[in-house]
LOMI-391512 format. One record per residue: y, z, x negated of N, C-alpha, C in turn. Coordinates in steps of 0.05 Angstrom, whole numbers. Each point is the difference from the previous one (the first is absolute). Example, Ala and Ser with C-alpha at 12.3 -4.5 7.8 and 13.67 -1.06 7.14 Angstrom:
<loros>
loro ny->-114, nz->156, nx->-264, cay->24, caz->0, cax->18, cy->24, cz->0, cx->-18
loro ny->21, nz->-14, nx->7, cay->24, caz->1, cax->-16, cy->22, cz->14, cx->15
</loros>
This chain:
<loros>
loro ny->-332, nz->903, nx->-1208, cay->22, caz->-8, cax->16, cy->1, cz->-30, cx->3
loro ny->-5, nz->-14, nx->-22, cay->-1, caz->-29, cax->1, cy->-22, cz->-9, cx->18
loro ny->-22, nz->15, nx->-1, cay->-23, caz->-7, cax->16, cy->7, cz->2, cx->30
loro ny->14, nz->19, nx->8, cay->8, caz->3, cax->28, cy->18, cz->-22, cx->9
loro ny->18, nz->-9, nx->-18, cay->18, caz->-22, cax->7, cy->-15, cz->-26, cx->4
loro ny->-20, nz->-4, nx->-17, cay->-16, caz->-25, cax->3, cy->-17, cz->2, cx->26
loro ny->-11, nz->23, nx->6, cay->-15, caz->2, cax->25, cy->17, cz->-4, cx->24
loro ny->25, nz->11, nx->-1, cay->18, caz->-3, cax->23, cy->8, cz->-29, cx->4
loro ny->5, nz->-14, nx->-22, cay->7, caz->-29, cax->1, cy->-23, cz->-16, cx->12
loro ny->-24, nz->7, nx->-8, cay->-24, caz->-14, cax->10, cy->-3, cz->5, cx->30
loro ny->5, nz->24, nx->10, cay->-3, caz->6, cax->28, cy->22, cz->-14, cx->16
loro ny->24, nz->-2, nx->-12, cay->22, caz->-15, cax->14, cy->-7, cz->-29, cx->3
loro ny->-13, nz->-12, nx->-20, cay->-8, caz->-28, cax->2, cy->-22, cz->-4, cx->21
loro ny->-18, nz->19, nx->1, cay->-21, caz->-1, cax->20, cy->11, cz->2, cx->29
loro ny->19, nz->18, nx->3, cay->13, caz->3, cax->26, cy->15, cz->-25, cx->8
loro ny->13, nz->-12, nx->-20, cay->16, caz->-25, cax->5, cy->-19, cz->-22, cx->8
loro ny->-23, nz->-3, nx->-13, cay->-20, caz->-20, cax->6, cy->-11, cz->4, cx->28
loro ny->-6, nz->25, nx->7, cay->-11, caz->7, cax->27, cy->21, cz->-7, cx->21
loro ny->26, nz->6, nx->-6, cay->21, caz->-6, cax->19, cy->2, cz->-30, cx->5
loro ny->-1, nz->-16, nx->-22, cay->1, caz->-29, cax->3, cy->-24, cz->-11, cx->16
loro ny->-24, nz->11, nx->-5, cay->-23, caz->-9, cax->15, cy->2, cz->6, cx->29
loro ny->11, nz->24, nx->7, cay->2, caz->7, cax->28, cy->21, cz->-18, cx->14
loro ny->22, nz->-7, nx->-15, cay->19, caz->-19, cax->12, cy->-12, cz->-27, cx->5
loro ny->-15, nz->-10, nx->-19, cay->-14, caz->-26, cax->4, cy->-19, cz->1, cx->23
loro ny->-14, nz->23, nx->3, cay->-18, caz->3, cax->22, cy->14, cz->-1, cx->27
loro ny->23, nz->13, nx->3, cay->15, caz->-1, cax->25, cy->13, cz->-27, cx->5
loro ny->8, nz->-14, nx->-21, cay->11, caz->-27, cax->3, cy->-20, cz->-19, cx->11
loro ny->-25, nz->4, nx->-6, cay->-21, caz->-18, cax->11, cy->-2, cz->2, cx->30
loro ny->9, nz->23, nx->12, cay->-1, caz->3, cax->29, cy->26, cz->-7, cx->14
loro ny->20, nz->-7, nx->-16, cay->26, caz->-6, cax->12, cy->-1, cz->-25, cx->17
loro ny->20, nz->-4, nx->18, cay->1, caz->-23, cax->18, cy->6, cz->-25, cx->-15
loro ny->14, nz->2, nx->-22, cay->7, caz->-24, cax->-16, cy->-25, cz->-8, cx->-15
loro ny->-5, nz->-26, nx->1, cay->-23, caz->-10, cax->-15, cy->10, cz->-24, cx->-16
loro ny->-12, nz->-5, nx->-22, cay->8, caz->-24, cax->-15, cy->-5, cz->-25, cx->17
loro ny->14, nz->-21, nx->-6, cay->-2, caz->-25, cax->15, cy->-28, cz->-10, cx->-2
loro ny->-12, nz->-7, nx->23, cay->-27, caz->-10, cax->0, cy->0, cz->-28, cx->-12
loro ny->-20, nz->-7, nx->-13, cay->-1, caz->-27, cax->-12, cy->-2, cz->-21, cx->22
loro ny->17, nz->-20, nx->0, cay->0, caz->-21, cax->20, cy->-7, cz->-26, cx->-14
loro ny->-16, nz->-17, nx->13, cay->-8, caz->-25, cax->-12, cy->23, cz->-18, cx->-7
loro ny->19, nz->-3, nx->19, cay->23, caz->-17, cax->-5, cy->23, cz->10, cx->18
loro ny->25, nz->-2, nx->-8, cay->21, caz->10, cax->16, cy->5, cz->-16, cx->26
loro ny->-8, nz->-25, nx->1, cay->5, caz->-16, cax->25, cy->-24, cz->-1, cx->18
loro ny->-21, nz->13, nx->-7, cay->-25, caz->-1, cax->16, cy->3, cz->16, cx->25
loro ny->-5, nz->-12, nx->23, cay->-2, caz->12, cax->26, cy->25, cz->17, cx->7
loro ny->24, nz->-10, nx->-4, cay->24, caz->14, cax->9, cy->6, cz->-10, cx->28
loro ny->-2, nz->19, nx->19, cay->6, caz->-7, cax->28, cy->29, cz->7, cx->5
loro ny->15, nz->-18, nx->14, cay->27, caz->7, cax->7, cy->0, cz->22, cx->21
loro ny->21, nz->17, nx->-2, cay->2, caz->22, cax->20, cy->6, cz->-12, cx->27
loro ny->-12, nz->12, nx->20, cay->5, caz->-8, cax->28, cy->27, cz->10, cx->9
loro ny->15, nz->-17, nx->13, cay->26, caz->9, cax->10, cy->-4, cz->17, cx->25
loro ny->12, nz->24, nx->-1, cay->-3, caz->19, cax->23, cy->15, cz->-11, cx->24
loro ny->-13, nz->-3, nx->22, cay->13, caz->-9, cax->24, cy->17, cz->22, cx->12
loro ny->18, nz->-8, nx->17, cay->20, caz->19, cax->10, cy->-3, cz->6, cx->30
loro ny->8, nz->24, nx->9, cay->0, caz->5, cax->28, cy->27, cz->-10, cx->11
loro ny->4, nz->2, nx->26, cay->24, caz->-11, cax->13, cy->26, cz->12, cx->-12
loro ny->0, nz->26, nx->-5, cay->24, caz->13, cax->-9, cy->7, cz->-8, cx->-29
loro ny->-20, nz->-4, nx->-17, cay->4, caz->-9, cax->-27, cy->11, cz->-28, cx->-1
loro ny->-7, nz->-17, nx->20, cay->11, caz->-27, cax->2, cy->29, cz->2, cx->10
loro ny->4, nz->16, nx->20, cay->26, caz->2, cax->14, cy->22, cz->12, cx->-17
loro ny->-7, nz->17, nx->-20, cay->20, caz->15, cax->-15, cy->18, cz->-19, cx->-17
loro ny->-10, nz->-24, nx->-6, cay->16, caz->-18, cax->-16, cy->17, cz->-19, cx->17
loro ny->-4, nz->0, nx->26, cay->15, caz->-17, cax->18, cy->25, cz->15, cx->8
loro ny->22, nz->-14, nx->7, cay->24, caz->13, cax->10, cy->-6, cz->16, cx->25
loro ny->12, nz->24, nx->2, cay->-3, caz->17, cax->24, cy->-29, cz->6, cx->6
loro ny->-16, nz->4, nx->-21, cay->-28, caz->7, cax->3, cy->-15, cz->-20, cx->17
loro ny->7, nz->-25, nx->0, cay->-15, caz->-21, cax->13, cy->5, cz->-3, cx->30
loro ny->20, nz->14, nx->11, cay->5, caz->-3, cax->29, cy->9, cz->-29, cx->5
loro ny->-14, nz->-12, nx->19, cay->6, caz->-28, cax->8, cy->-16, cz->-20, cx->-16
loro ny->-14, nz->8, nx->-20, cay->-16, caz->-19, cax->-16, cy->-29, cz->-1, cx->10
loro ny->-14, nz->-21, nx->-7, cay->-27, caz->-4, cax->10, cy->-20, cz->8, cx->-22
loro ny->-20, nz->15, nx->8, cay->-22, caz->8, cax->-18, cy->-26, cz->-3, cx->14
loro ny->-21, nz->-5, nx->-16, cay->-27, caz->-4, cax->11, cy->-20, cz->10, cx->-20
loro ny->-24, nz->5, nx->10, cay->-22, caz->7, cax->-18, cy->-9, cz->-26, cx->-13
loro ny->-11, nz->2, nx->-24, cay->-6, caz->-23, cax->-16, cy->-22, cz->-18, cx->13
loro ny->-18, nz->12, nx->15, cay->-22, caz->-15, cax->12, cy->7, cz->-12, cx->27
loro ny->24, nz->6, nx->11, cay->9, caz->-11, cax->25, cy->10, cz->-28, cx->-4
loro ny->-6, nz->-18, nx->19, cay->12, caz->-27, cax->-1, cy->15, cz->-5, cx->26
loro ny->25, nz->-6, nx->-3, cay->17, caz->-7, cax->23, cy->10, cz->24, cx->16
loro ny->-6, nz->24, nx->-9, cay->9, caz->24, cax->14, cy->17, cz->17, cx->-19
loro ny->23, nz->10, nx->10, cay->16, caz->18, cax->-16, cy->15, cz->19, cx->18
loro ny->12, nz->20, nx->-12, cay->17, caz->19, cax->15, cy->28, cz->-2, cx->-11
loro ny->19, nz->0, nx->19, cay->28, caz->3, cax->-7, cy->7, cz->29, cx->2
loro ny->6, nz->13, nx->-23, cay->4, caz->29, cax->-1, cy->25, cz->7, cx->15
loro ny->-2, nz->19, nx->19, cay->23, caz->9, cax->15, cy->8, cz->29, cx->-5
loro ny->-20, nz->16, nx->-9, cay->6, caz->28, cax->-4, cy->-20, cz->11, cx->-21
loro ny->10, nz->17, nx->-18, cay->-17, caz->13, cax->-20, cy->7, cz->29, cx->-2
loro ny->-20, nz->17, nx->2, cay->3, caz->29, cax->-5, cy->-14, cz->6, cx->-26
loro ny->15, nz->8, nx->-20, cay->-12, caz->5, cax->-26, cy->-5, cz->30, cx->-4
loro ny->-21, nz->7, nx->-14, cay->-4, caz->27, cax->-9, cy->15, cz->4, cx->-25
loro ny->1, nz->24, nx->-11, cay->17, caz->6, cax->-23, cy->-7, cz->-16, cx->-25
loro ny->-25, nz->-6, nx->-4, cay->-8, caz->-13, cax->-24, cy->8, cz->-30, cx->-1
loro ny->7, nz->-11, nx->23, cay->8, caz->-28, cax->1, cy->-22, cz->-21, cx->0
loro ny->-25, nz->9, nx->-1, cay->-22, caz->-18, cax->0, cy->-18, cz->2, cx->25
loro ny->7, nz->19, nx->17, cay->-16, caz->4, cax->25, cy->20, cz->3, cx->23
loro ny->-11, nz->-4, nx->24, cay->17, caz->3, cax->23, cy->-12, cz->-15, cx->24
loro ny->18, nz->-7, nx->18, cay->-8, caz->-16, cax->24, cy->19, cz->-23, cx->3
loro ny->-10, nz->-22, nx->12, cay->17, caz->-24, cax->3, cy->-6, cz->-12, cx->27
loro ny->21, nz->-13, nx->11, cay->-2, caz->-14, cax->26, cy->11, cz->-28, cx->-5
loro ny->-11, nz->-19, nx->16, cay->9, caz->-27, cax->-2, cy->-8, cz->-17, cx->23
loro ny->11, nz->-25, nx->0, cay->-7, caz->-19, cax->21, cy->-19, cz->-20, cx->-11
loro ny->-22, nz->-5, nx->14, cay->-21, caz->-18, cax->-9, cy->10, cz->-29, cx->3
loro ny->-5, nz->-15, nx->-21, cay->7, caz->-29, cax->0, cy->-26, cz->-15, cx->-6
loro ny->-5, nz->-21, nx->16, cay->-23, caz->-17, cax->-4, cy->11, cz->-28, cx->-5
loro ny->-6, nz->-12, nx->-22, cay->9, caz->-26, cax->-8, cy->30, cz->-2, cx->1
loro ny->14, nz->21, nx->-8, cay->29, caz->1, cax->-2, cy->14, cz->6, cx->26
loro ny->-14, nz->2, nx->22, cay->13, caz->6, cax->26, cy->-8, cz->28, cx->9
loro ny->19, nz->14, nx->12, cay->-5, caz->27, cax->9, cy->-21, cz->0, cx->22
loro ny->-21, nz->16, nx->-4, cay->-22, caz->2, cax->20, cy->5, cz->23, cx->19
loro ny->18, nz->18, nx->-6, cay->6, caz->22, cax->17, cy->30, cz->5, cx->0
loro ny->10, nz->13, nx->22, cay->28, caz->6, cax->2, cy->7, cz->27, cx->-12
loro ny->-17, nz->19, nx->4, cay->6, caz->28, cax->-9, cy->-14, cz->5, cx->-27
loro ny->12, nz->16, nx->-17, cay->-13, caz->7, cax->-25, cy->-24, cz->18, cx->5
loro ny->-20, nz->-2, nx->-17, cay->-23, caz->17, cax->2, cy->-6, cz->13, cx->-27
loro ny->-13, nz->23, nx->1, cay->-6, caz->14, cax->-25, cy->-20, cz->-17, cx->-16
loro ny->5, nz->-4, nx->-26, cay->-17, caz->-16, cax->-17, cy->-22, cz->17, cx->-11
loro ny->-25, nz->-9, nx->4, cay->-23, caz->16, cax->-10, cy->-7, cz->-10, cx->-28
loro ny->-11, nz->17, nx->-16, cay->-9, caz->-7, cax->-27, cy->23, cz->-4, cx->-20
loro ny->22, nz->15, nx->4, cay->22, caz->-4, cax->-19, cy->-5, cz->12, cx->-27
loro ny->-20, nz->19, nx->-3, cay->-6, caz->12, cax->-25, cy->-22, cz->-15, cx->-16
loro ny->-12, nz->-20, nx->13, cay->-20, caz->-16, cax->-14, cy->14, cz->-18, cx->-21
loro ny->-13, nz->-5, nx->-22, cay->12, caz->-14, cax->-22, cy->-6, cz->-30, cx->2
loro ny->12, nz->-13, nx->20, cay->-5, caz->-29, cax->4, cy->24, cz->-14, cx->12
loro ny->25, nz->11, nx->-3, cay->23, caz->-11, cax->13, cy->15, cz->-19, cx->-18
loro ny->13, nz->-20, nx->12, cay->17, caz->-19, cax->-14, cy->24, cz->-7, cx->16
loro ny->21, nz->-8, nx->-13, cay->25, caz->-9, cax->12, cy->-3, cz->-29, cx->6
loro ny->9, nz->-9, nx->24, cay->-1, caz->-28, cax->8, cy->28, cz->-11, cx->-3
loro ny->6, nz->-15, nx->-22, cay->27, caz->-9, cax->-5, cy->9, cz->-24, cx->17
loro ny->-19, nz->-15, nx->10, cay->6, caz->-25, cax->14, cy->13, cz->4, cx->28
loro ny->-6, nz->22, nx->13, cay->11, caz->5, cax->26, cy->28, cz->12, cx->-2
loro ny->17, nz->-9, nx->17, cay->28, caz->8, cax->-1, cy->4, cz->28, cx->10
loro ny->17, nz->15, nx->-15, cay->6, caz->28, cax->9, cy->16, cz->-2, cx->26
loro ny->-10, nz->13, nx->21, cay->14, caz->-2, cax->25, cy->3, cz->28, cx->12
loro ny->19, nz->16, nx->-10, cay->5, caz->26, cax->11, cy->19, cz->-3, cx->24
loro ny->-7, nz->11, nx->22, cay->16, caz->-3, cax->24, cy->-5, cz->-27, cx->14
loro ny->17, nz->-6, nx->19, cay->-5, caz->-25, cax->14, cy->14, cz->-23, cx->-14
loro ny->-12, nz->-23, nx->1, cay->11, caz->-23, cax->-13, cy->22, cz->-12, cx->19
loro ny->22, nz->-10, nx->-11, cay->20, caz->-11, cax->17, cy->-10, cz->-26, cx->13
loro ny->8, nz->-3, nx->25, cay->-9, caz->-24, cax->14, cy->18, cz->-23, cx->-8
loro ny->-13, nz->-23, nx->-6, cay->15, caz->-23, cax->-9, cy->5, cz->-19, cx->24
loro ny->25, nz->-6, nx->5, cay->6, caz->-19, cax->21, cy->5, cz->-27, cx->-13
loro ny->-4, nz->-21, nx->16, cay->4, caz->-27, cax->-10, cy->30, cz->-4, cx->-7
loro ny->6, nz->-14, nx->-22, cay->28, caz->-4, cax->-7, cy->16, cz->-16, cx->21
loro ny->-14, nz->-18, nx->13, cay->15, caz->-17, cax->20, cy->9, cz->17, cx->24
loro ny->-16, nz->20, nx->7, cay->8, caz->18, cax->22, cy->24, cz->17, cx->-8
loro ny->1, nz->9, nx->-25, cay->22, caz->16, cax->-10, cy->26, cz->-16, cx->0
loro ny->-2, nz->-25, nx->-9, cay->23, caz->-18, cax->-2, cy->11, cz->-6, cx->28
loro ny->-17, nz->-5, nx->19, cay->9, caz->-6, cax->27, cy->14, cz->24, cx->13
loro ny->-10, nz->25, nx->-5, cay->12, caz->24, cax->11, cy->28, cz->4, cx->-13
loro ny->2, nz->-5, nx->-26, cay->26, caz->4, cax->-14, cy->20, cz->-20, cx->11
loro ny->-9, nz->-25, nx->5, cay->19, caz->-21, cax->11, cy->9, cz->8, cx->29
loro ny->-19, nz->11, nx->15, cay->7, caz->8, cax->27, cy->20, cz->23, cx->1
loro ny->-2, nz->18, nx->-19, cay->18, caz->23, cax->-1, cy->27, cz->-10, cx->-10
loro ny->2, nz->-18, nx->-18, cay->25, caz->-10, cax->-11, cy->16, cz->-16, cx->21
loro ny->-14, nz->-13, nx->19, cay->14, caz->-17, cax->19, cy->11, cz->16, cx->24
</loros>
């Protein structure tokens, strides 16, 4: 009887060792791997590239989704669009946009046109140009206004 208990204990140890070996074998195939040895922590660390934005990702941070604001592609010089209309898809990052072309700050067209390439990741906001939604009020000379007021009073 004592002999059978000793034999059973020995087989339990053997099974336990086999189980440990099989676990180690499967661990070697796991996706986690120990840290690879690196020569130095500061060697060849490249900064992450900033992901460029499409027109809608730029416009979402502007008031009223950028209507009336100027935007241009990063490689354009002197050309921008004043956004007049945006149709967004449900995700908020895709859609269609229309605007008036401006060259060197002056409107090059009267009617808005559909903007091509709105999904390309190269758009930027042009802060220097004044937001001009609608028509700008016409400025009359102050001397003319004063003479008209004097004529009406008399």
